[in-house]
N, CA and C of each residue as an Amber inpcrd file, in Angstrom:
protein
   549
  25.1710000  -3.2620000 -37.2370000  24.5360000  -3.5470000 -38.4600000
  23.8710000  -4.9650000 -38.4320000  24.5590000  -5.8870000 -37.7770000
  23.9910000  -7.1450000 -37.6640000  22.7600000  -7.1770000 -36.8160000
  22.7410000  -6.3310000 -35.8460000  21.5920000  -6.2240000 -34.9050000
  20.4120000  -5.6500000 -35.6620000  20.5810000  -4.6980000 -36.5490000
  19.4350000  -4.1190000 -37.2230000  18.7550000  -5.1740000 -38.1880000
  19.5820000  -5.9970000 -38.8640000  19.0180000  -7.0710000 -39.7240000
  18.1410000  -7.9990000 -38.8890000  18.6560000  -8.3900000 -37.6980000
  17.9550000  -9.3320000 -36.8570000  16.5560000  -8.7120000 -36.4320000
  16.4860000  -7.4530000 -36.0370000  15.2370000  -6.8690000 -35.6270000
  14.2810000  -6.6770000 -36.8290000  14.8080000  -6.3640000 -37.9730000
  13.9130000  -6.2340000 -39.1400000  13.3480000  -7.5760000 -39.5070000
  14.1350000  -8.6670000 -39.3980000  13.6130000 -10.0030000 -39.7190000
  12.5750000 -10.4030000 -38.6570000  12.7440000 -10.1030000 -37.4090000
  11.8080000 -10.4190000 -36.3430000  10.5110000  -9.6500000 -36.5620000
  10.5550000  -8.3870000 -36.9510000   9.3530000  -7.6490000 -37.1730000
   8.6090000  -8.1520000 -38.4340000   9.2940000  -8.5390000 -39.4060000
   8.5790000  -9.0450000 -40.6640000   7.9430000 -10.3350000 -40.5050000
   8.2960000 -11.1250000 -39.4700000   7.6810000 -12.4320000 -39.1620000
   6.4950000 -12.3250000 -38.2410000   6.2550000 -11.2570000 -37.5610000
   5.1240000 -11.0830000 -36.6600000   3.8680000 -10.6010000 -37.3300000
   2.6880000 -10.8080000 -36.7520000   1.4170000 -10.3910000 -37.3350000
   1.1220000  -9.0220000 -36.7250000   0.5040000  -8.1960000 -37.5080000
   0.0740000  -6.8390000 -37.0590000  -1.3250000  -7.0130000 -36.4310000
  -1.6510000  -6.0100000 -35.6310000  -2.8860000  -5.9790000 -34.8970000
  -4.0780000  -6.0480000 -35.9400000  -3.9250000  -5.4190000 -37.0500000
  -5.0300000  -5.4340000 -38.0350000  -5.1990000  -6.8660000 -38.6310000
  -4.0910000  -7.5410000 -38.9210000  -4.1910000  -8.9030000 -39.3660000
  -4.8890000  -9.8010000 -38.4200000  -4.5640000  -9.6950000 -37.1290000
  -5.1760000 -10.4460000 -36.1290000  -6.6450000 -10.1960000 -35.9610000
  -7.0200000  -8.9200000 -36.0790000  -8.4980000  -8.5010000 -35.9950000
  -9.2430000  -9.0800000 -37.1080000  -8.6260000  -9.1620000 -38.3200000
  -9.3350000  -9.6870000 -39.5430000  -9.5540000 -11.2020000 -39.3050000
  -8.5920000 -11.8810000 -38.7520000  -8.7620000 -13.3120000 -38.5150000
  -9.8790000 -13.5640000 -37.4790000  -9.8400000 -12.7540000 -36.3970000
 -10.9490000 -12.9090000 -35.4110000 -12.2840000 -12.6600000 -36.0190000
 -12.3510000 -11.6440000 -36.8280000 -13.6570000 -11.3610000 -37.5020000
 -14.1390000 -12.3930000 -38.3880000 -13.2200000 -13.0840000 -39.1020000
 -13.5970000 -14.2170000 -39.9940000 -14.0770000 -15.4060000 -39.1810000
 -13.3950000 -15.6570000 -38.0610000 -13.8050000 -16.7870000 -37.1970000
 -15.1490000 -16.4440000 -36.5970000 -15.3990000 -15.2430000 -36.2240000
 -16.7420000 -14.8390000 -35.6760000 -17.8880000 -15.0390000 -36.6530000
 -17.6170000 -14.6350000 -37.8940000 -18.5980000 -14.7830000 -38.9280000
 -18.9190000 -16.3190000 -39.2260000 -17.9010000 -17.1360000 -39.2630000
 -18.0660000 -18.5630000 -39.4680000 -18.8060000 -19.2000000 -38.3450000
 -18.4530000 -18.8100000 -37.1010000 -19.1730000 -19.3430000 -35.9410000
 -20.7010000 -18.9400000 -35.9430000 -20.8950000 -17.6370000 -36.3260000
 -22.3190000 -17.2310000 -36.4110000 -23.1270000 -17.9390000 -37.3700000
 -22.5400000 -18.4400000 -38.4560000 -23.2600000 -19.2420000 -39.4610000
 -23.3310000 -20.6760000 -39.0630000 -22.3430000 -21.2020000 -38.4350000
 -22.2630000 -22.6620000 -38.1370000 -23.0970000 -23.0330000 -36.9000000
 -23.2180000 -22.1770000 -35.8340000 -23.8640000 -22.5830000 -34.6310000
 -25.3970000 -22.8850000 -34.8500000 -26.2450000 -21.9990000 -35.5770000
 -27.5870000 -22.3260000 -35.8210000 -27.7210000 -23.6110000 -36.6360000
 -26.8890000 -23.8390000 -37.6110000 -26.9470000 -25.0040000 -38.4430000
 -26.6860000 -26.2820000 -37.5470000 -25.7010000 -26.2030000 -36.7220000
 -25.3800000 -27.2410000 -35.8070000 -26.5260000 -27.5140000 -34.7760000
 -27.1790000 -26.4950000 -34.2940000 -28.3220000 -26.6860000 -33.3920000
 -29.4960000 -27.3990000 -34.1150000 -29.7780000 -26.9450000 -35.3660000
 -30.8450000 -27.6240000 -36.1400000 -30.5250000 -29.1200000 -36.3120000
 -29.2680000 -29.3750000 -36.6180000 -28.7510000 -30.7760000 -36.7940000
 -29.0280000 -31.5440000 -35.5310000 -28.7020000 -30.9790000 -34.3180000
 -28.8640000 -31.6590000 -33.0560000 -30.3950000 -31.9390000 -32.7870000
 -31.2200000 -30.9030000 -33.0840000 -32.7080000 -31.0480000 -32.9260000
 -33.1920000 -32.2480000 -33.7970000 -32.8220000 -32.2260000 -34.9970000
 -33.3770000 -33.2870000 -35.9000000 -32.8290000 -34.6510000 -35.5010000
 -31.6270000 -34.6750000 -35.1110000 -31.0510000 -35.9470000 -34.7450000
 -31.7610000 -36.5090000 -33.4630000 -31.9840000 -35.6660000 -32.4700000
 -32.6790000 -36.1160000 -31.2460000 -34.2030000 -36.3820000 -31.5340000
 -34.7430000 -35.7210000 -32.4530000 -36.1310000 -35.9310000 -32.8280000
 -36.4750000 -37.1840000 -33.5400000 -35.4250000 -37.9750000 -33.9390000
 -35.6800000 -39.2060000 -34.7030000 -36.4220000 -40.2180000 -33.8880000
 -36.5150000 -40.0370000 -32.5400000 -37.1920000 -40.9860000 -31.6430000
 -38.7430000 -40.8020000 -31.9020000 -39.2290000 -39.6080000 -32.0530000
 -40.6610000 -39.3210000 -31.9820000 -41.4520000 -40.1420000 -33.1110000
 -40.9960000 -40.1580000 -34.3880000 -41.7850000 -40.8150000 -35.4020000
 -41.8650000 -42.3350000 -35.1380000 -40.8190000 -42.9430000 -34.5970000
 -40.8370000 -44.2850000 -34.3110000 -41.8000000 -44.6210000 -33.2210000
 -41.7710000 -43.8940000 -32.1150000 -42.7120000 -44.0700000 -31.0280000
 -44.1510000 -43.8010000 -31.3940000 -44.3710000 -42.7560000 -32.2070000
 -45.7490000 -42.4690000 -32.6640000 -46.2440000 -43.4580000 -33.5930000
 -45.4750000 -44.0640000 -34.4060000 -45.8280000 -45.2000000 -35.3000000
 -46.2120000 -46.4060000 -34.4520000 -45.4680000 -46.6730000 -33.4520000
 -45.7280000 -47.8350000 -32.5660000 -47.0310000 -47.6310000 -31.9030000
 -47.3190000 -46.4120000 -31.4140000 -48.6100000 -46.0700000 -30.7650000
 -49.7970000 -46.1690000 -31.7710000 -49.5900000 -45.6600000 -32.9280000
 -50.6070000 -45.6830000 -33.9880000 -50.9770000 -47.1320000 -34.3430000
 -49.9200000 -48.0340000 -34.4520000 -50.1080000 -49.4220000 -34.8350000
 -50.9290000 -50.0850000 -33.6990000 -50.5750000 -49.7860000 -32.4450000
 -51.2810000 -50.3200000 -31.2800000 -52.8040000 -49.8620000 -31.2790000
 -53.0010000 -48.6040000 -31.5640000 -54.3440000 -48.0180000 -31.5600000
 -55.2080000 -48.6600000 -32.6810000 -54.5880000 -48.8050000 -33.9230000
 -55.3010000 -49.4180000 -35.0990000 -55.6450000 -50.8900000 -34.7260000
 -54.7250000 -51.6430000 -34.0910000 -54.9830000 -53.0290000 -33.7460000
 -56.1250000 -53.0400000 -32.7040000 -56.1190000 -52.2020000 -31.6960000
 -57.1680000 -52.1670000 -30.6900000 -58.4980000 -51.8640000 -31.3410000
 -58.5370000 -50.9280000 -32.2540000 -59.7740000 -50.5100000 -32.9300000
 -60.3690000 -51.7060000 -33.7830000 -59.4840000 -52.5160000 -34.3420000
 -59.9240000 -53.5690000 -35.2460000 -60.5330000 -54.7810000 -34.4800000
 -60.2170000 -54.8960000 -33.2400000 -60.6490000 -56.0260000 -32.4470000
 -62.0730000 -55.7480000 -31.8680000 -62.9030000 -56.7900000 -31.8740000
 -64.2190000 -56.7340000 -31.2750000 -64.1240000 -56.4860000 -29.7480000
 -64.9980000 -55.6140000 -29.2300000 -65.0140000 -55.3220000 -27.7840000
 -66.4880000 -55.7000000 -27.2170000 -66.4510000 -56.1680000 -26.1090000
 -67.7150000 -56.4910000 -25.4300000 -68.1500000 -55.4080000 -24.5070000
 -69.4520000 -55.0540000 -24.5260000 -69.9580000 -54.0720000 -23.6130000
 -70.2020000 -54.6250000 -22.1930000 -70.7890000 -53.8870000 -21.2970000
 -71.0010000 -54.3110000 -19.9820000 -71.9730000 -55.4950000 -19.8540000
 -72.8360000 -55.5750000 -20.8020000 -73.8410000 -56.7260000 -20.7870000
 -73.3530000 -57.9200000 -21.5470000 -72.1840000 -57.8720000 -22.0950000
 -71.5880000 -59.0040000 -22.8520000 -71.8070000 -58.9340000 -24.3400000
 -72.6420000 -58.0030000 -24.8120000 -72.9510000 -57.7930000 -26.2030000
 -71.7680000 -57.0260000 -26.8670000 -71.6580000 -57.1820000 -28.1750000
 -70.5040000 -56.5740000 -28.9150000 -70.7340000 -55.0470000 -28.9410000
 -69.6980000 -54.3550000 -28.5760000 -69.6760000 -52.9000000 -28.4960000
 -69.1930000 -52.3280000 -29.8600000 -69.4440000 -51.0660000 -30.1190000
 -68.9870000 -50.4320000 -31.3400000 -67.4720000 -50.3440000 -31.3320000
 -66.8320000 -50.3720000 -32.5000000 -65.3670000 -50.1820000 -32.5500000
 -64.9320000 -48.8530000 -31.9450000 -63.8360000 -48.8700000 -31.2070000
 -63.4230000 -47.6940000 -30.5410000 -61.9320000 -47.8030000 -30.2250000
 -61.3110000 -46.6700000 -29.8570000 -59.8900000 -46.6380000 -29.4230000
 -59.9050000 -46.7940000 -27.9580000 -58.7830000 -47.1020000 -27.2830000
 -58.6920000 -47.0970000 -25.8940000 -58.8920000 -45.6960000 -25.3360000
 -58.9970000 -45.5580000 -24.0030000 -59.2940000 -44.2900000 -23.3380000
 -58.1360000 -43.2780000 -23.4790000 -58.4550000 -41.9980000 -23.0810000
 -57.4750000 -40.9450000 -23.1210000 -56.5240000 -41.0400000 -21.9880000
 -55.3070000 -40.6580000 -22.1980000 -54.2580000 -40.7350000 -21.1180000
 -53.6720000 -39.4110000 -20.8000000 -52.9080000 -39.3700000 -19.7740000
 -52.0990000 -38.1840000 -19.4010000 -50.7260000 -38.3230000 -20.1210000
 -49.8560000 -37.3850000 -19.8790000 -48.5090000 -37.4850000 -20.4420000
 -47.6950000 -38.5970000 -19.8560000 -46.9750000 -39.3160000 -20.7240000
 -46.1180000 -40.4560000 -20.2290000 -44.7460000 -40.3780000 -20.9520000
 -43.6670000 -40.1620000 -20.1710000 -43.5700000 -39.8060000 -18.7690000
 -44.1610000 -38.4440000 -18.4890000 -44.5530000 -38.2510000 -17.2170000
 -45.2070000 -37.0450000 -16.8560000 -44.3260000 -35.7680000 -17.0340000
 -43.0040000 -35.9320000 -16.7890000 -42.0520000 -34.8520000 -16.7960000
 -41.7350000 -34.5310000 -18.3220000 -41.8420000 -33.2630000 -18.5920000
 -41.4000000 -32.8190000 -19.9770000 -39.8670000 -32.8310000 -20.0390000
 -39.3490000 -33.5980000 -20.9730000 -37.8800000 -33.6640000 -21.1530000
 -37.3930000 -32.2880000 -21.6530000 -36.5190000 -31.6740000 -20.9560000
 -35.9410000 -30.4050000 -21.3190000 -34.4570000 -30.5170000 -21.5420000
 -34.0690000 -30.6840000 -22.7700000 -32.6280000 -30.7350000 -23.1080000
 -31.9310000 -31.9950000 -22.7160000 -32.7260000 -32.9910000 -22.1890000
 -32.0380000 -34.2300000 -21.8280000 -33.0830000 -35.3030000 -21.9010000
 -32.6840000 -36.5250000 -21.7800000 -33.5870000 -37.6860000 -21.8090000
 -34.1640000 -37.8340000 -20.4410000 -35.4120000 -38.3000000 -20.3690000
 -36.1400000 -38.5380000 -19.1100000 -36.6830000 -39.9300000 -19.0990000
 -36.4920000 -40.6140000 -17.9720000 -37.0950000 -41.9500000 -17.7460000
 -38.3640000 -41.8290000 -16.9740000 -39.3150000 -42.6820000 -17.1570000
 -40.5490000 -42.5370000 -16.3210000 -40.2050000 -42.7650000 -14.8190000
 -40.8500000 -41.9860000 -13.9890000 -40.6580000 -42.0250000 -12.5690000
 -41.3520000 -43.2860000 -11.9650000 -40.9500000 -43.6130000 -10.8450000
 -41.5830000 -44.7440000 -10.1400000 -43.0660000 -44.4800000 -10.0340000
 -43.8950000 -45.4780000 -10.4100000 -45.3590000 -45.3250000 -10.3900000
 -45.9420000 -44.7950000 -11.6420000 -45.0580000 -44.6070000 -12.6830000
 -45.6030000 -44.1390000 -13.9920000 -45.7000000 -45.3020000 -14.9040000
 -46.6660000 -45.3930000 -15.7160000 -47.8290000 -44.4850000 -15.7930000
 -48.7700000 -44.6940000 -14.5870000 -49.6910000 -43.7570000 -14.4050000
 -50.6260000 -43.8510000 -13.2550000 -51.5700000 -45.0610000 -13.5120000
 -52.1490000 -45.5450000 -12.4360000 -52.9430000 -46.7330000 -12.5530000
 -54.0290000 -46.5740000 -13.5420000 -54.6470000 -45.2900000 -13.6270000
 -55.7070000 -45.1160000 -14.5520000 -55.2880000 -45.1470000 -16.0310000
 -54.0400000 -44.6660000 -16.2040000 -53.4390000 -44.6920000 -17.6160000
 -52.7980000 -45.9950000 -17.9890000 -52.3640000 -46.7470000 -17.0470000
 -51.6130000 -47.9690000 -17.3520000 -52.4320000 -48.9480000 -18.2030000
 -53.6960000 -49.0270000 -17.9440000 -54.5530000 -49.9470000 -18.7730000
 -54.5550000 -49.5280000 -20.2290000 -54.6600000 -48.2100000 -20.4990000
 -54.7200000 -47.7270000 -21.9260000 -53.4030000 -47.9850000 -22.5110000
 -52.2790000 -47.6220000 -21.8550000 -50.9780000 -47.8640000 -22.4550000
 -50.7190000 -49.4050000 -22.7130000 -51.2440000 -50.2950000 -21.8590000
 -51.1160000 -51.7190000 -22.1950000 -52.0440000 -52.1180000 -23.3350000
 -53.2060000 -51.5100000 -23.5050000 -54.0270000 -51.7470000 -24.6280000
 -53.3960000 -51.3050000 -25.9290000 -52.6000000 -50.2730000 -25.8540000
 -51.9040000 -49.7650000 -27.0670000 -50.5180000 -50.5390000 -27.2320000
 -50.2690000 -51.4430000 -26.3440000 -48.9800000 -52.2740000 -26.3740000
 -47.7950000 -51.2950000 -26.3700000 -47.7820000 -50.2860000 -25.5200000
 -46.7440000 -49.3210000 -25.4660000 -46.2070000 -49.1760000 -24.0540000
 -44.8860000 -49.2550000 -23.9400000 -44.2300000 -48.9690000 -22.6470000
 -42.8970000 -48.3420000 -22.9710000 -42.4360000 -47.6210000 -21.9960000
 -41.1280000 -46.8790000 -22.1190000 -40.2190000 -47.5320000 -21.1000000
 -39.1270000 -48.2010000 -21.5740000 -38.2310000 -48.8770000 -20.7080000
 -36.9100000 -48.1490000 -20.5880000 -36.6540000 -47.1850000 -21.5000000
 -35.3510000 -46.4580000 -21.4790000 -35.6900000 -44.9370000 -21.4480000
 -34.7290000 -44.1060000 -21.0690000 -35.0480000 -42.6820000 -21.1000000
 -35.3240000 -42.2020000 -22.4710000 -36.2220000 -41.1660000 -22.6040000
 -36.6780000 -40.7020000 -23.8760000 -36.5530000 -39.1530000 -23.9500000
 -36.5180000 -38.6350000 -25.2050000 -36.4220000 -37.2350000 -25.4590000
 -37.8080000 -36.5120000 -25.4780000 -38.8810000 -37.2920000 -25.5810000
 -40.2190000 -36.7820000 -25.6230000 -41.0700000 -37.4050000 -24.5970000
 -42.1930000 -36.7580000 -24.2840000 -43.2240000 -37.5050000 -23.5590000
 -44.4270000 -37.5470000 -24.4960000 -45.3430000 -38.5130000 -24.2230000
 -46.4040000 -38.9100000 -25.1460000 -47.7350000 -38.8230000 -24.5230000
 -48.7800000 -38.6140000 -25.3290000 -50.1270000 -38.5770000 -24.8750000
 -51.0490000 -39.1320000 -25.8920000 -52.0840000 -39.8620000 -25.4510000
 -53.1360000 -40.4060000 -26.3660000 -54.4140000 -39.8220000 -26.0120000
 -55.1410000 -39.2890000 -26.9990000 -56.4760000 -38.7050000 -26.7460000
 -57.4730000 -39.4080000 -27.6570000 -58.5340000 -39.8960000 -27.0150000
 -59.6130000 -40.5230000 -27.7730000 -60.9110000 -39.7330000 -27.6630000
 -61.5900000 -39.6780000 -28.8310000 -62.9100000 -39.0450000 -28.8030000
 -63.8150000 -39.9240000 -29.6610000 -65.0590000 -40.0410000 -29.2480000
 -66.1410000 -40.7960000 -29.9630000 -65.9100000 -42.2840000 -30.0560000
 -66.9830000 -42.9370000 -30.5300000 -66.9680000 -44.3970000 -30.7610000
 -67.5350000 -44.6540000 -32.1170000 -67.4020000 -45.8510000 -32.6460000
 -67.9670000 -46.2430000 -33.8870000 -67.5000000 -45.4460000 -35.0380000
 -68.4210000 -44.9240000 -35.8420000 -68.0690000 -44.1550000 -37.0480000
 -67.6280000 -42.7810000 -36.7180000 -67.6660000 -42.3840000 -35.4660000
 -67.2500000 -40.9990000 -35.0610000 -65.9210000 -41.0670000 -34.2190000
 -65.3040000 -42.1990000 -34.2460000 -64.0920000 -42.3960000 -33.4500000
 -62.9620000 -41.6020000 -33.9600000 -62.0840000 -41.1060000 -33.0610000
 -60.9300000 -40.3890000 -33.4300000 -59.8430000 -40.5830000 -32.3760000
 -58.6270000 -40.6660000 -32.7720000 -57.5030000 -40.8060000 -31.8470000
 -56.4420000 -39.8330000 -32.2680000 -55.9180000 -39.0630000 -31.3180000
 -54.7870000 -38.1680000 -31.5580000 -53.7060000 -38.5610000 -30.5840000
 -52.5130000 -38.6410000 -31.1880000 -51.2920000 -39.0320000 -30.3850000
 -50.3360000 -37.9180000 -30.5790000 -49.7640000 -37.4640000 -29.4260000
 -48.8750000 -36.3070000 -29.4370000 -47.6220000 -36.6060000 -28.7400000
 -46.5420000 -36.2280000 -29.3780000 -45.1470000 -36.2850000 -28.7490000
 -44.6900000 -34.8140000 -28.5970000 -44.1020000 -34.5630000 -27.3910000
 -43.6550000 -33.1890000 -27.1270000 -42.3730000 -33.2300000 -26.2950000
 -41.4460000 -32.3640000 -26.5720000 -40.2150000 -32.2990000 -25.7930000
 -39.4930000 -31.0980000 -26.1270000 -38.5550000 -30.6720000 -25.2090000
 -37.6470000 -29.5470000 -25.5070000 -36.2560000 -30.2320000 -25.6880000
 -35.9970000 -30.3270000 -26.9460000 -34.7070000 -31.0130000 -27.3550000
 -33.4460000 -30.1780000 -27.0020000 -33.6070000 -28.8860000 -27.1260000
 -32.6180000 -27.9090000 -26.5790000 -33.3670000 -27.0030000 -25.6930000
 -32.7990000 -26.4620000 -24.7350000 -33.5250000 -25.6130000 -23.8540000
 -34.0290000 -24.3950000 -24.6850000 -35.3610000 -24.1590000 -24.5600000
 -36.0470000 -23.0700000 -25.3210000 -36.4960000 -23.5900000 -26.6970000
 -36.3370000 -24.7650000 -27.0600000 -36.7860000 -25.2570000 -28.3660000
 -37.7830000 -26.3010000 -28.2200000 -39.0310000 -25.9140000 -28.0660000
 -40.1320000 -26.9220000 -27.9100000 -40.4500000 -27.5580000 -29.2010000
 -40.4510000 -28.9040000 -29.2930000 -40.7590000 -29.6100000 -30.4700000
 -42.0370000 -30.5430000 -30.2590000 -42.8760000 -30.5330000 -31.2700000
 -44.1080000 -31.3260000 -31.1870000 -44.3500000 -32.0640000 -32.4590000
 -44.8310000 -33.2790000 -32.3510000 -45.2060000 -34.1050000 -33.5150000
 -46.5590000 -34.7960000 -33.1820000 -47.4400000 -34.8940000 -34.1270000
 -48.7640000 -35.4630000 -33.9410000 -49.0620000 -36.5320000 -34.9510000
 -49.9220000 -37.5020000 -34.5490000 -50.4680000 -38.5090000 -35.4380000
 -51.9800000 -38.5530000 -35.0900000 -52.8020000 -38.7180000 -36.0820000
 -54.2070000 -38.7810000 -35.8620000 -54.8690000 -39.9340000 -36.6990000
 -55.8330000 -40.6000000 -36.1700000 -56.6080000 -41.5420000 -36.9170000
 -58.0500000 -41.3460000 -36.6690000 -58.9070000 -41.4750000 -37.6070000
 -60.3510000 -41.2680000 -37.4200000 -61.0740000 -42.1810000 -38.4480000
 -62.3360000 -42.3950000 -38.0890000 -63.1620000 -43.2440000 -39.0120000
 -63.8740000 -42.3440000 -40.0310000 -64.0290000 -42.8230000 -41.2170000
 -64.7100000 -42.0840000 -42.2440000 -65.5130000 -43.0350000 -43.0190000
 -66.8280000 -43.0290000 -42.8020000 -67.7470000 -43.9580000 -43.5250000
 -67.4160000 -45.3740000 -43.1300000 -68.2500000 -45.9800000 -42.3030000
 -68.0030000 -47.3510000 -41.8520000 -66.9100000 -47.3990000 -40.8310000
 -66.1360000 -48.4210000 -40.8980000 -65.0510000 -48.6600000 -39.9300000
 -63.6680000 -48.5240000 -40.5200000 -63.4910000 -47.7600000 -41.5830000
 -62.3040000 -47.5420000 -42.2250000 -61.4990000 -46.4810000 -41.5660000
 -60.2030000 -46.7610000 -41.1610000 -59.3960000 -45.7780000 -40.4750000
 -58.7050000 -44.9050000 -41.4730000 -58.7160000 -43.6600000 -41.3050000
 -57.9570000 -42.6480000 -42.0970000 -56.8150000 -42.1500000 -41.2080000
 -55.6620000 -42.0720000 -41.7140000 -54.5100000 -41.6480000 -40.8820000
 -53.9870000 -40.3040000 -41.3640000 -53.5560000 -39.4530000 -40.3940000
 -52.8870000 -38.2360000 -40.7330000 -51.6170000 -38.0600000 -39.9090000
 -50.5910000 -37.6770000 -40.5930000 -49.2820000 -37.5560000 -39.9340000
 -48.8230000 -36.1110000 -40.0400000 -48.2940000 -35.5430000 -39.0000000
 -47.7340000 -34.1600000 -39.0910000 -46.2310000 -34.2600000 -39.0200000
 -45.6000000 -33.3100000 -39.6450000 -44.0940000 -33.2260000 -39.5830000
 -43.7300000 -32.7440000 -38.1700000 -42.4880000 -32.8040000 -37.8510000
 -41.9490000 -32.3000000 -36.6580000 -42.1000000 -30.8090000 -36.6550000
 -42.7120000 -30.2360000 -35.6460000 -42.8900000 -28.8210000 -35.5200000
 -42.0250000 -28.2670000 -34.3600000 -41.0940000 -27.3810000 -34.7380000
 -40.3210000 -26.8150000 -33.6530000 -41.0990000 -25.4780000 -33.3260000
 -41.7460000 -25.5470000 -32.1570000 -42.7410000 -24.5380000 -31.7800000
 -42.0230000 -23.2070000 -31.4440000 -40.9290000 -23.2720000 -30.6820000
 -40.2200000 -22.0560000 -30.3190000 -38.7520000 -22.3750000 -30.0830000
 -37.8170000 -21.6120000 -30.5400000 -38.0690000 -20.5600000 -31.5520000
 -38.2150000 -21.2520000 -32.9300000 -39.0390000 -20.6770000 -33.7870000
 -39.2230000 -21.2980000 -35.0910000 -37.9850000 -21.1540000 -35.9570000
 -37.6170000 -22.1470000 -36.7480000 -36.5480000 -22.0950000 -37.6580000
 -37.0070000 -21.7420000 -39.0530000
């Protein structure tokens, strides 16, 4: 009799297979909801670098545009932005920070990056590019940051400046675009 009571008590304290399956299903649903939210949080936290660096580049470009430049004959040249560059650093950061490799930026790009007062001294989540078109009243500068903050999640942010009537700079800012996969 004593033995029957002990086994009944032991059975009543254990979980059934159905109860365990319900718990596993609830945990699975919570994980399915939480993981994409957590990934978006990671992307946005890592992307905080881009607006700061793009702002620094835009400030350098606006300062360069505002300064008088001399042409080859010594006469004053039309206002303009510095020349177009390649990507800096050249390697696309994919899921990790990347530092510029030895010899970066290239000799042809180094002058432009110096004119923009921009250098990368620590590893970064994005690589950057400066594109110049036109001079004087048709000047335009486009600055792009691009990186894969998580593998398979390409993120892009852009800043543009152009002249509109005279030498007034108009600025345009884009929000961070997660190119693939879109959220």
